[in-house]
C-alpha positions in Angstrom: 42.1 55.9 104.4 45.0 57.2 102.5 46.1 60.7 102.0 44.0 60.9 98.8 40.8 60.2 100.6 41.5 62.4 103.0 42.2 65.4 100.8 39.0 64.6 98.9 36.8 64.3 102.0 38.5 67.6 103.0 37.3 69.3 99.5 33.6 67.9 99.1 33.2 69.3 102.8 34.4 72.5 101.7 32.6 72.4 98.2 29.5 71.5 100.8 30.3 74.4 103.0 30.2 76.7 100.4 27.7 76.1 98.4 25.1 76.1 101.4 26.1 79.4 101.7 24.3 80.3 98.1 21.3 81.5 97.4 18.7 78.2 96.4 18.5 78.9 92.4 22.2 80.0 92.3 23.2 76.6 94.2 21.1 74.9 91.4 22.3 76.8 88.5 25.9 76.5 89.6 26.0 72.8 90.7 23.9 72.1 87.0 26.2 74.3 85.0 30.1 74.0 86.6 29.7 71.0 88.2 27.5 69.2 85.3 28.3 71.0 82.6 24.9 72.0 81.2 24.1 74.4 79.4 22.3 77.3 80.2 19.6 77.0 78.0 19.1 73.4 79.5 19.0 74.5 82.7 16.6 77.6 82.6 13.2 76.3 82.5 14.1 74.3 85.4 14.1 78.3 87.2 11.7 79.8 85.3 14.3 81.7 84.0 15.8 82.5 80.7 19.8 81.4 79.5 20.8 84.6 80.6 19.8 85.0 84.0 20.6 81.7 84.0 24.1 82.4 83.8 23.7 85.8 85.8 22.6 83.3 88.6 26.1 81.0 88.0 28.3 84.6 87.9 26.9 85.6 91.3 27.5 82.0 92.6 31.1 82.2 91.5 31.4 85.6 93.0 30.3 84.6 95.9 32.4 81.7 96.3 35.4 83.4 95.1 34.3 86.3 97.7 34.2 83.5 100.6 37.5 82.4 99.4 39.3 86.2 99.8 37.5 86.3 103.4 39.7 82.9 104.7 36.5 81.0 105.2 36.2 77.4 105.6 36.8 76.8 101.9 39.7 79.2 101.6 42.1 76.8 100.6 40.2 74.5 98.3 38.0 77.0 96.0 
């Protein structure tokens, strides 16, 4: 394993740790929008929410992830 593989593993682990702290709806909205690039209007029906409510979920998820980084949690170096 080269150093890039180790870094990728560390980043992946940190991301999974951070995602595991999110409530399920926030986690799903965050992954689908931020990581996979789906628009809110396509995610909303999956969550039984409006596109605006879905956008708020993603915003909350980003705040939770940023807060974890600011607290120096396990993801602090990666998010």
